[in-house]
C-alpha positions, 0 to 999 in steps of 0.5 A: 129732290123731293118735290112739296106739294102745299094741301091748300093749293092741291086741294083745288085741283085735285078731286076729292074722294070720300073717305073709304072704309076699308075691311078688317083684316089687316094688309100687314098681317103677322109674317108679312114685313113692310118693304121686304124687311125695313122701312120704305126707301123715300120717294122722289115724289110725294103727292099729299092728298086733301084730308077727308072728314073720317067717319068716326072719333076713333084713334088707334093707340100706337097704331093698331097694334093688339088686333093685328097679331102683336104688331110692334107699337109706332110701326109703318105697319101699326100705321098702315093696320089704322089707315086700313081700318078707316080711323081718324088718328093713329097716336105715335110716340115722338123724342127729338134726336142729336142730329135734329130729327124725330124718331117715332117710339115709345122709350123704356122705363129709362127714357132710352130707346135700343137702350141709348137717350135719343137726344144723345144719339143720332138716327142712324145710331139708334138704328143700329141699337135694334130692329123692331120684331117684324123687321122694320127699321125704327121710323122717323116721323118724315117717314110715318108722315109720308105714309099717312099722306100718301097712302090714307085719305083721313087718319091724321096722326096724333103726336105725342110728346113724350114727356122726359123723366131721367137721367137725374143727371139731365137737369128738369128744364133740359129735359123739358127742352128735349121735349119742346124740340121734339114739338118745334122739329116736327112742326118743320118737318110737317111744314117742309112737307105740306103736311101741317093738316095731317098731324095734331099734337097732345102734351103730357101734363108737364106744364113747363113743356106745355108752355113750350110747345103751346105757342109754336102750335098756335103759330103754325095753326095745329091744335095740341091737346094737354093731358093734364088732370085739370079743371076745364077753368085752368084751360080756359084761363091759360088759353085765353086768346088762343085757338089752338092751344089749351082748347083741347083736353086729352084726359085719361081714364082715370082721371073722370069721374065715371072713373070706376070704369078704368082699370080694375074697378078699384080706383078712386074715381076722378074728377073730371066729366066730360060736361066740364068741357064740353059746356066750356066749348073745350074739345075733349078726348079720352085714352084709353077705353079698351073693355067693353063697358069703356067703349059703351060708355063714351061711344053714348058720349060721343057727340061730345068728344073730339077723339076716343083713343084705345088698344082695340080700334077695330073692336071699337069702330064695329061697335060705333058702326052697328 
């Protein structure tokens, strides 16, 4: 039987240890397989540690992946890499499954995982479809949270509620509901583990999904960022009276007024600015700052940002700690 601990009750009894900066080398380097070939079995007991405040605002996109020999996206190994680096957050992609669970994976362009739609299949069925390249099985959110709270000190989980765009045979309303289900069930799982303070959400620009997820996050007191190319005034309008929903904008670099920094410097400049949101008291984060030019630009504005998400967290942390 899993023993559940409340973060608040445990915090009063536990000695709070500062968030240590781990060495840059991953303990899950290429050639190693966490758990001896698959994910670790459920532990009999989970001790939820109080969250320590990280000394940075770096979020590893799908975990720390590219800097560690091609560690699979969204794997337990990628999360452990982010924890070892001391990132303040590790982003992961979530989908609701047929058996009312949440799987951590990035679906393909057809919105399928292992050639299956997650909402039409159970976790076990999805796992039978194939393993990750390092030998892990597809992780569930519960497994992810257990690693975060038992092995990490300051690395939060930033749950990306992936937008479902297909198939066309499924109505847009149903697709949106599957996304909302992922948010609802994720909150329930975190609550079951007493780990609400370890998770935050980001939601794609789908207004229907955000409308459904916002009250869930508001009730659970869990922040949710909206990844919509909307003016700060629109966030203010929709978030009137809210503390956790519409009070955080997560923006792609392509939508920024400094959009010339995006990609190959050939895209048009966007219309959004950091100050537009900062001046209204709306938290603001950007994704994905991967080049030296992008990193340097947003490091200079770090005091006005909630997060900088990147595929190269080790490099970004090195720059920020100089």
